[in-house]
N, C-alpha and C positions, 0 to 999 in steps of 0.2 A: 659461899658459892664464888667460883673462881671468875669466870665469866658468867656466859650464860645469856640471861635475860638483854643484856646491855649490848649482846652482841647481834640481837635479834629485832630489839627495839629502839629507834632513837629520835625521840620525841622531838619536833619540829616547832618553832615559834613561827607567828604571821610572816615574819619578813626574814628567814633565816639566812639570806646574805649577806643583811644588812651588818655594817659593821660604821664606828664612829669614836671621836676621842672622849664620847659621851659613852659609847656601848660597846663593849668588847668581848668576846668570851674567848676564855681558855678553857685547854682538857685538862682533867686533873692529872695527877703521876699513877702509875699501871696496877699500883696497890689500891687507888682510891676508885678507877675506870669502872668496875661493876656497880657503883652504890654513887657517885655522884656524876650528872649529866653534864656538867663545866663550873667553871666560876666564871662570873660576867661581872663587869661595872665599869668604871671610870678607868680611859686609859692610864693615865698619872693623877691630876685632880685638877678639878675646874678653878681657873682662874676666877679674881673677883671680876664681876659685873654690875653695871648701875641700873643697861636697860637690856632689853630686849623682850622679844615674843616667847609665852609659854608655847611649850612644845608638847606634842600628845602621840600617843601610839597606839596600837590596837594590840591587847590581849587575848589570845583565845587559849583554848582547852590544850594542854601540853600532856597532862598525867601526870606533871612535874610536881615539887612543892618547893618554895624559894624562903630562903632568910636574907634579910637584904639589911644590910649595915650600913648606915651614912654616918661620915666622920666630919667636922665642921675644922677645920684646922684654925681658925681664926678665933674662935670660940670654948677651941678645947672640947666639946659638946659631943657625945654621941645619939642615934636616932638607930632604931631597930624596927621590923615588922616580919611577921610568918606568916607566906601565903599557901595556904592549904591546896588541894587539888580543887582547881575550876569545873563547873559543868555548864558556861557559858560565857562568852567574849563581854570583854570592858574597855573601854577606855583609859591609859593611863596620860598622867599629865606630869610635868615637871615645868616648875618656872624659875627664871632667874633669879641667882643667889647673888648678893654683894659681898659674901664671904669665900674664903678660900677652901673648897669642901671636896668629898669624894665620895663613891659610891661602891661599894661592892656586895657581892652576893654567893650564897650558895646554891645551886639547882638542885636536887636530891631528885633522885628517879624514885616514884611513888612506891615500888615494893623496900626500899631500903631506908628510909625515913625515920622507921621504927628502931635501927641500931643505932642511931645517934641523939634520939630525943628522950626526953623523961616521961612523956606520959604515952599514951598511946593517942591515933589517927581519930577516936570518935569527936565529932561536931567540928570535926577538922573543914568539912565541904564550904567552899566559898567564903574559909573563914581570913578574913584580912587584920591583923591585930600584933600586940607585943609578942616578941618573940620568946619570951618569958614563959608565956601560956603552956607552951610545949618543949622549951629546951631555957630550963630553971636559971642556967650560971652563963649561957652561951656569950650574952650580950658582955656581960661583967668581965668575963675571961678572955674573950678574943675581940673585941671590939677595942680596948684598950692599947693593945699589940700590934693595932694598925696605924697608929698616931705617928710610930716610929717607920714607916714604908712611904714611899714614893711612887711605885707603880705598881700596875695590876698582876704583874709577875711576882714582884715582893711580898703583896698581899695573899697572892695564890700559897706561895709556900708557906708562910703562917700558918693559913686556914689547913693545909694539908698536914701540918706538925701536928694542930691541934686536933684534928679529927679524927686521925689516925691514933692518935693516945685514948680518944673516945668512944671510937667504935668498939660495939657489942656484937661480932658476928654470930655470937650463941643465940641471939635474941629472931634470929632469922624463920623464919614461918616455912615450915616443907610443904604446906598444903595449899598457903598462900600463893609460893613460888610455882607451886604445880599449877595451879589454876590458871595462874596469869600467861603460862607458858601456853595452856590449850587455848587460851583464847587468844594468844598473837598467832599462834600455830593456825588456828580455822581461818585466821584473817575476823577473827569479831564473831564468827558465825556456829560458835560452839554454844549446845544447849544449857543451861544452867543444871539440866536434873541429870546429864549426862557428865559434866564435871565432879558433880557432889559424889554420884556413884561411883566414878572413876577413884575417889580420894576416900570412898567409904565413910563420909559424912552425910549428914541429912542437910536440908535446904539452909533449914533455920540455924544450922552451925556454920555454914557455909556464909550466910548473912555475917553473923557476930566474926568471922575470923577476918573478912573484907572490912566492916567497920571500925575494927580496932585496929588493923593492919595498916589500911591506905586512906580510911574515912569515907569511904559510898561504897553502895551496893554492889556486889558483884554483876548484877545486870546493867548498874549504871557504867561502872567499868568497862565492863565487856563495850558497849556502844561507844565510851570514850575512846578505846583503842582500835575498834573498826574505823571511827572518824579520824584516826591519828595515822594508821596506818594507809588511808587511802591517801591523806596529807602528803605523807613520805613517798609513796609510789608518785605522787604528782610532781615533787621537786625534782624527784631521782626522772623525770619523763620519760617513765614507764608507761605510761596510759598513753595507749592510743585512740581507744574508744571509751566512753563513758559507759557505752550499753552492756559493754565487756566487762568494765569495772564492778558495775551492778550487779553481774552475775556473778563476779568472783567474790565480794561482799556480800553476799546476801540480799541484796535487793530486791523489791518486787520488780521495779524498771527504773529505769533513767530516772525518771520524775522523783522517784521517793528518794534514790542515793542524793538528787541536786538538793530536795526539798530539808533531807536529813543533816545536808552539810553546811546548809546554810542558818540552821537551826545553830550550829556549834561556832561557825565562822563571822557570820553575818552577813557574806555575800554567796554567789555562785562559785563553780571551782574556776570559770575563766576569770571573773574580775579578781579572783584570790589569787590569782598567778601573776596576773598584772601588778597587784598591790605587792606580793613577794619580792617581785623585781624592780621596785619604786628604790631610787636612792635618795 
């Protein structure tokens, strides 16, 4: 895949305009752009602090998967976590630390994580655990390289080199890619039977393809894509009336759209946009 889905579908977080020394996003190089949504993390490193309030944020379903690495420069220690696709929102917390630390993360598009992992994505829905469950050697091979870096740009360059050497484009599943394209192109309105028929596979085969490739059922993925496409359009200022959006995305009416949005975002569209613009 040269470009394709990444040009059509650009998942957003609950606060897509937010940036701070503790959280900044960087785009990957051109060769990785179809596969990696972004790199993100601490801009330089967190200075030692002894006091301060615990910070929290809202994590909403973005159909992406993240490998998050933490480096403690003071203790020479590493931590890691892999986050599979989420189908529900949750609060994230960060507490003050007296040590000199940094966070660095790789955010994979759902359709590309299997090109880098050692295992398929079965059982990865709402998974938050050690990266070794799906990436056997990533922590050992990549984390220690980050110990010699000082900035997010330096960490991203190290990660790009590592990922380009590890990537397996031959593992891309054409049926999965075509099914995802149909879901995105139809604004999440395509029926599973129609997608399966167009691919000449059974519904059961389509289920297996999605569970192995992205960790969720095709129906669940279609619903998440619809929610994300709506959220992306809201942030681009393209929606003038929710009733029109409801018709475009296949909801029964405006109330149905709002209830479905709240299921994933914990708040209605108006409040979600206020929160997104919050500094």
